[in-house]
N, CA, C and O of each residue as an XYZ file, in Angstrom:
500
protein
N     138.997    125.138    104.649
C     139.884    124.287    103.401
C     139.037    123.102    103.484
O     138.565    122.681    104.540
N     138.882    122.641    102.473
C     138.085    121.354    101.927
C     139.477    120.156    102.194
O     140.540    120.467    101.656
N     139.436    118.840    103.004
C     140.185    117.928    102.719
C     140.612    117.396    101.336
O     139.807    117.521    100.413
N     141.739    116.844    101.121
C     142.254    116.420     99.765
C     141.931    115.235     99.925
O     142.178    114.542    100.912
N     141.238    114.864     98.756
C     141.155    113.579     97.927
C     142.098    112.682     98.092
O     142.040    111.721     98.860
N     143.076    113.000     97.305
C     144.109    112.050     96.860
C     144.450    111.224     98.523
O     144.208    110.051     98.806
N     145.110    112.353     99.469
C     145.354    112.203    100.471
C     144.786    111.455    101.287
O     145.402    110.742    102.079
N     143.080    111.544    101.169
C     142.248    110.794    102.120
C     142.431    109.004    101.477
O     142.565    108.005    102.184
N     142.389    109.046    100.228
C     142.522    107.612     99.707
C     143.621    106.842    100.135
O     143.582    105.713    100.626
N     145.066    107.877     99.802
C     145.985    106.971    100.154
C     145.954    106.333    101.789
O     146.112    105.152    102.097
N     145.686    107.574    102.778
C     145.555    107.295    104.283
C     144.437    106.038    104.461
O     144.344    105.411    105.517
N     143.653    105.778    103.345
C     142.616    104.650    103.701
C     143.078    103.363    103.082
O     142.357    102.398    102.831
N     144.929    103.510    102.773
C     145.231    101.790    102.172
C     145.213    101.826    100.819
O     145.534    100.724    100.374
N     144.955    102.689     99.897
C     144.990    102.466     98.506
C     146.136    102.921     97.886
O     146.564    104.066     98.037
N     146.632    102.111     97.223
C     148.034    102.527     96.662
C     147.571    103.092     95.023
O     146.519    103.101     94.384
N     148.969    103.531     94.776
C     149.186    103.795     93.220
C     148.653    103.094     92.304
O     148.253    103.602     91.257
N     148.547    101.434     92.648
C     148.564    100.924     91.084
C     146.572    100.671     91.120
O     146.211    100.110     90.086
N     145.771    100.889     91.779
C     144.813    101.330     91.926
C     144.060    102.569     90.799
O     144.302    103.762     90.981
N     143.215    102.139     89.738
C     142.382    103.112     88.915
C     141.230    103.628     89.565
O     140.306    103.040     90.126
N     141.482    104.987     89.365
C     140.376    105.569     89.630
C     139.449    106.532     88.830
O     139.930    107.646     88.624
N     138.352    106.320     88.403
C     137.571    107.180     87.146
C     136.927    108.145     87.431
O     135.995    107.894     88.196
N     137.035    109.207     87.121
C     135.990    110.301     86.976
C     135.315    110.781     86.014
O     136.068    110.950     85.055
N     133.935    111.182     85.720
C     133.048    111.196     84.671
C     132.375    112.579     84.473
O     131.998    113.230     85.447
N     132.238    112.996     83.259
C     132.091    114.733     83.129
C     133.095    115.291     84.186
O     132.986    115.470     85.399
N     134.003    115.480     83.394
C     134.689    116.423     84.211
C     135.089    117.578     83.369
O     135.815    117.440     82.385
N     134.587    118.775     83.782
C     134.882    120.013     83.126
C     136.386    120.810     83.608
O     136.774    121.060     84.749
N     136.991    121.068     82.402
C     138.437    121.734     82.342
C     138.113    123.208     82.136
O     137.017    123.453     81.632
N     138.993    124.326     82.488
C     139.005    125.725     82.312
C     140.380    126.480     82.670
O     141.007    127.037     81.769
N     140.737    126.487     83.699
C     141.639    127.040     84.252
C     142.599    126.150     84.454
O     142.397    125.207     85.219
N     143.933    126.325     83.726
C     144.840    124.956     84.058
C     146.315    125.762     84.425
O     146.840    126.730     83.875
N     146.728    124.971     85.546
C     148.170    125.462     85.858
C     149.115    124.756     85.282
O     149.265    123.547     85.107
N     149.820    125.822     84.975
C     151.078    125.195     84.264
C     152.405    125.376     84.963
O     153.160    126.348     84.990
N     152.515    123.820     85.693
C     153.686    124.170     86.622
C     154.913    124.019     86.109
O     155.751    124.633     86.769
N     155.390    123.379     85.091
C     156.483    123.094     84.565
C     156.403    122.575     83.127
O     155.368    122.042     82.726
N     157.365    122.706     82.428
C     157.314    121.707     80.842
C     156.827    120.299     81.291
O     157.523    119.533     81.957
N     155.608    120.040     80.876
C     155.111    118.838     80.399
C     154.654    118.321     81.853
O     155.007    117.217     82.268
N     153.594    119.466     82.826
C     153.306    119.374     83.802
C     152.290    120.225     83.995
O     152.620    121.405     84.121
N     151.218    119.985     84.050
C     150.126    120.438     84.242
C     149.496    120.726     85.564
O     150.204    120.188     86.416
N     148.428    121.367     86.148
C     147.176    120.572     86.885
C     145.825    121.667     86.966
O     145.721    122.892     86.914
N     144.880    120.542     87.120
C     143.559    121.949     87.564
C     143.233    121.278     89.104
O     143.591    120.215     89.612
N     142.421    122.353     89.584
C     141.975    122.146     90.977
C     140.638    121.832     91.105
O     139.968    122.737     90.606
N     140.069    121.091     91.480
C     138.341    121.078     91.513
C     138.006    120.831     92.903
O     138.853    120.788     93.795
N     136.668    120.657     93.090
C     135.725    119.959     93.978
C     135.104    118.666     93.887
O     134.283    118.508     92.983
N     135.362    117.684     94.694
C     134.369    116.330     94.181
C     133.753    115.948     95.286
O     134.421    115.823     96.313
N     132.636    115.741     95.289
C     132.079    114.701     95.938
C     132.589    113.371     96.314
O     132.941    112.720     95.330
N     132.730    112.788     97.424
C     133.305    111.299     97.626
C     132.490    110.763     99.043
O     132.503    111.264    100.167
N     131.781    109.552     98.539
C     131.135    108.973     99.784
C     130.453    110.348    100.599
O     130.882    110.668    101.707
N     129.745    110.840    100.167
C     128.963    111.941    100.607
C     129.547    113.032    101.332
O     128.866    113.726    102.087
N     131.183    113.283    101.080
C     131.971    114.362    101.406
C     132.060    114.994    100.460
O     131.854    114.489     99.356
N     132.435    116.450    100.633
C     132.885    117.260     99.482
C     134.739    117.342     99.635
O     135.205    117.678    100.724
N     135.560    117.050     98.609
C     137.004    117.415     98.797
C     137.434    117.832     97.828
O     137.003    117.697     96.683
N     138.286    118.356     98.178
C     139.774    119.407     96.972
C     140.376    118.424     96.052
O     140.714    117.424     96.685
N     140.631    118.338     94.808
C     140.919    117.159     94.049
C     141.766    117.923     93.185
O     141.344    118.754     92.381
N     143.015    117.617     93.371
C     144.320    118.074     92.176
C     144.420    116.999     90.929
O     145.115    115.987     91.024
N     143.836    117.243     90.031
C     144.412    116.550     88.624
C     145.552    116.779     88.329
O     145.723    117.972     88.082
N     146.660    116.011     88.217
C     147.810    116.647     87.222
C     147.846    115.780     86.039
O     147.245    114.713     85.914
N     148.863    116.532     84.906
C     148.777    115.915     84.151
C     150.020    116.065     83.030
O     150.987    116.770     83.316
N     149.935    115.253     81.525
C     151.151    115.724     81.034
C     150.781    116.605     79.639
O     149.675    117.139     79.565
N     151.634    116.716     78.676
C     151.377    117.133     77.452
C     150.615    116.688     76.264
O     150.298    117.350     75.276
N     150.333    115.203     76.592
C     149.399    114.327     75.935
C     147.839    114.873     76.360
O     146.901    115.190     75.629
N     147.929    114.857     77.510
C     146.428    115.345     78.070
C     146.118    116.703     77.847
O     145.011    117.125     77.514
N     147.185    117.405     78.052
C     146.941    118.710     77.244
C     146.510    119.137     76.336
O     145.651    120.019     76.374
N     147.075    118.537     75.041
C     146.742    118.492     73.556
C     145.346    117.894     73.744
O     144.435    118.532     73.216
N     145.045    116.856     74.362
C     143.547    116.313     74.250
C     142.765    117.250     74.327
O     141.895    117.350     73.461
N     142.842    118.110     75.280
C     141.826    119.260     76.180
C     141.922    120.691     75.192
O     140.942    121.421     75.040
N     142.913    120.893     74.718
C     143.315    121.860     73.801
C     142.323    121.800     72.518
O     141.548    122.644     72.068
N     142.660    120.401     72.075
C     142.063    119.935     70.720
C     140.406    120.402     70.810
O     139.892    120.948     69.833
N     139.789    120.199     71.789
C     138.345    120.160     72.354
C     138.005    121.694     72.029
O     136.797    121.859     71.862
N     138.773    122.845     71.902
C     138.632    123.866     71.674
C     138.389    124.536     70.667
O     139.484    125.058     70.460
N     137.569    124.970     69.717
C     137.097    125.538     68.644
C     138.494    125.820     68.124
O     139.323    125.954     69.024
N     138.983    125.949     66.805
C     139.819    126.097     65.693
C     140.255    127.252     66.275
O     141.240    127.301     67.012
N     139.434    128.370     65.924
C     139.825    129.759     65.969
C     140.186    130.761     67.644
O     140.784    131.822     67.825
N     139.481    129.790     68.620
C     140.073    130.111     69.872
C     141.113    129.319     70.121
O     141.955    130.092     70.577
N     141.453    128.522     70.107
C     142.469    127.493     70.108
C     143.853    128.384     69.826
O     144.546    128.756     70.773
N     144.199    128.697     68.426
C     145.107    129.445     68.148
C     145.394    130.479     68.972
O     146.534    130.610     69.417
N     144.403    131.338     69.275
C     144.709    132.600     69.930
C     145.108    131.630     71.601
O     146.143    131.886     72.217
N     144.343    130.818     71.981
C     145.206    130.488     73.305
C     146.473    130.184     73.475
O     147.178    130.589     74.399
N     146.924    129.191     72.253
C     148.019    129.021     72.050
C     149.283    130.335     72.032
O     150.415    130.250     72.507
N     148.673    131.502     71.338
C     149.646    132.477     71.526
C     149.444    133.136     72.770
O     150.156    134.105     73.035
N     148.512    132.721     73.629
C     148.615    133.485     74.952
C     149.324    133.238     75.791
O     149.544    134.060     76.681
N     149.936    131.955     75.764
C     150.660    131.334     76.782
C     152.398    131.233     76.410
O     153.269    131.011     77.251
N     152.632    131.463     74.901
C     154.177    131.564     74.518
C     154.767    132.699     75.773
O     154.339    133.736     76.279
N     155.771    131.990     75.897
C     156.757    132.848     76.368
C     156.576    133.045     78.053
O     157.453    133.449     78.816
N     155.041    132.601     78.451
C     155.355    133.093     80.183
C     156.028    132.234     80.992
O     156.028    131.031     80.728
N     156.515    132.603     81.799
C     157.306    131.926     82.798
C     156.632    131.028     83.763
O     155.601    131.292     84.382
N     157.366    129.876     83.829
C     156.632    128.684     84.472
C     156.703    128.915     85.951
O     157.845    129.220     86.297
N     155.577    128.850     87.219
C     154.591    128.527     86.995
C     153.645    129.663     86.584
O     153.814    130.882     86.631
N     152.653    128.965     86.187
C     151.155    130.039     85.753
C     150.169    129.209     85.574
O     150.223    127.996     85.370
N     148.878    130.195     85.693
C     147.668    129.578     85.297
C     147.128    130.436     83.921
O     147.448    131.588     83.631
N     146.077    129.398     83.045
C     145.726    129.907     81.994
C     144.637    129.872     82.199
O     144.433    129.125     83.156
N     143.479    130.419     81.694
C     142.121    129.924     81.086
C     141.978    129.317     79.625
O     142.401    129.881     78.616
N     141.445    128.316     79.641
C     140.794    127.800     78.077
C     139.588    128.739     77.540
O     138.487    128.845     78.081
N     139.942    129.279     76.579
C     138.368    130.334     76.226
C     137.019    129.612     76.549
O     136.016    130.235     76.900
N     137.064    128.270     76.409
C     135.541    127.852     76.613
C     135.562    126.549     77.934
O     136.710    126.281     78.288
N     134.955    126.114     78.332
C     134.781    125.036     79.478
C     135.115    123.612     78.168
O     134.711    123.589     77.005
N     135.760    122.817     78.713
C     136.107    121.665     78.101
C     135.654    120.368     78.793
O     135.948    120.301     79.987
N     135.055    119.423     78.313
C     134.863    118.344     79.145
C     135.066    117.119     78.779
O     134.579    116.724     77.720
N     135.949    116.145     79.716
C     136.359    115.245     79.564
C     135.179    114.084     79.927
O     134.638    114.203     81.026
N     134.780    113.029     79.102
C     134.080    111.923     79.642
C     134.454    111.125     80.579
O     133.701    110.804     81.499
N     135.635    110.717     80.462
C     136.015    110.019     81.437
C     137.595    110.457     81.419
O     138.295    110.799     80.466
N     137.948    110.311     82.990
C     139.562    110.089     83.223
C     139.699    108.829     84.322
O     139.043    108.387     85.265
N     140.900    108.534     83.653
C     141.475    107.332     84.453
C     142.888    108.139     85.137
O     143.702    108.819     84.514
N     142.885    107.847     86.504
C     143.951    108.659     87.600
C     144.276    107.110     88.369
O     143.630    106.078     88.551
N     145.645    107.595     88.691
C     146.331    106.945     89.683
C     146.689    107.527     91.230
O     146.781    108.753     91.296
N     146.795    107.143     91.862
C     147.551    108.053     93.081
C     149.175    108.401     92.618
O     150.060    107.619     92.274
N     149.196    109.828     92.748
C     150.927    110.764     92.508
C     151.077    110.324     93.952
O     150.313    109.693     94.682
N     152.300    110.845     94.156
C     153.284    111.379     95.445
C     152.600    112.397     95.892
O     151.904    113.214     95.290
N     153.019    112.208     97.700
C     152.674    113.286     98.463
C     153.270    114.367     97.986
O     154.434    114.245     97.604
N     152.692    115.505     97.910
C     153.400    116.827     98.008
C     153.365    117.782     98.990
O     152.244    117.852     99.494
N     154.071    118.454     99.402
C     154.107    119.548    100.444
C     154.226    120.940     99.893
O     155.152    121.462     99.272
N     152.712    121.554    100.387
C     152.600    123.035     99.932
C     153.093    123.565    101.382
O     153.487    122.873    102.320
N     153.006    124.541    101.337
C     152.885    125.855    101.994
C     152.527    125.483    103.234
O     153.387    125.404    104.110
N     151.348    125.229    103.462
C     150.036    124.924    104.431
C     149.869    123.632    104.921
O     149.864    123.352    106.119
N     149.718    122.767    103.915
C     149.502    121.637    104.195
C     150.334    120.656    102.929
O     151.215    121.022    102.151
N     149.574    119.083    103.094
C     150.373    118.298    101.789
C     148.654    117.807    101.499
O     147.556    117.934    102.039
N     149.296    117.149    100.222
C     147.972    116.897     99.094
C     149.016    115.254     98.804
O     150.101    114.823     99.196
N     147.798    114.734     97.820
C     148.118    113.687     96.750
C     147.377    113.668     95.483
O     146.294    113.095     95.364
N     148.152    114.494     94.247
C     147.386    114.674     93.047
C     146.946    113.280     92.583
O     147.382    112.181     92.923
N     145.933    113.616     91.686
C     145.848    112.268     90.838
C     146.254    112.756     89.766
O     146.141    113.929     89.409
N     146.905    111.604     89.017
C     147.412    111.451     88.095
C     146.841    110.964     87.293
O     146.723    109.743     87.406
N     146.128    111.702     85.958
C     145.776    111.073     84.725
C     146.283    110.495     83.346
O     146.778    111.104     82.398
N     146.014    109.117     83.505
C     146.473    108.319     82.406
C     145.864    107.901     81.663
O     146.296    107.013     80.929
N     144.733    108.337     81.573
C     143.921    108.459     80.533
C     142.791    109.289     80.584
O     142.396    109.687     81.680
N     142.045    109.700     79.233
C     141.014    110.435     78.943
C     140.442    109.901     77.831
O     141.057    109.261     76.978
N     138.895    110.230     77.819
C     138.058    110.197     76.586
C     137.277    111.140     76.624
O     136.479    111.318     75.704
């Protein structure tokens, strides 16, 4: 299992007031954690090492991502997630790419096997 980037950044003394920027990030599988709470997991190389990274986001970021899906596919995607119980995962019908993500460190999350720190998306373009 890859080490967690957020936890690495936190342990190196970086606080949640520091902005982190990621470029050309592709989105496809989205974890719907709870109402207004979404996440994607990706691998990312940082300082020559590969890390797991969890990007967490809210309804505004989800709307931005879904708006990049072609209209005919967007409607079908919306219908496919209606009525599902949280948590669940869903795949966008096509990859969408954000040019820039601005993130801040979130809170430590305790999983079944380890702890991690998500990077919370506060800006997207």
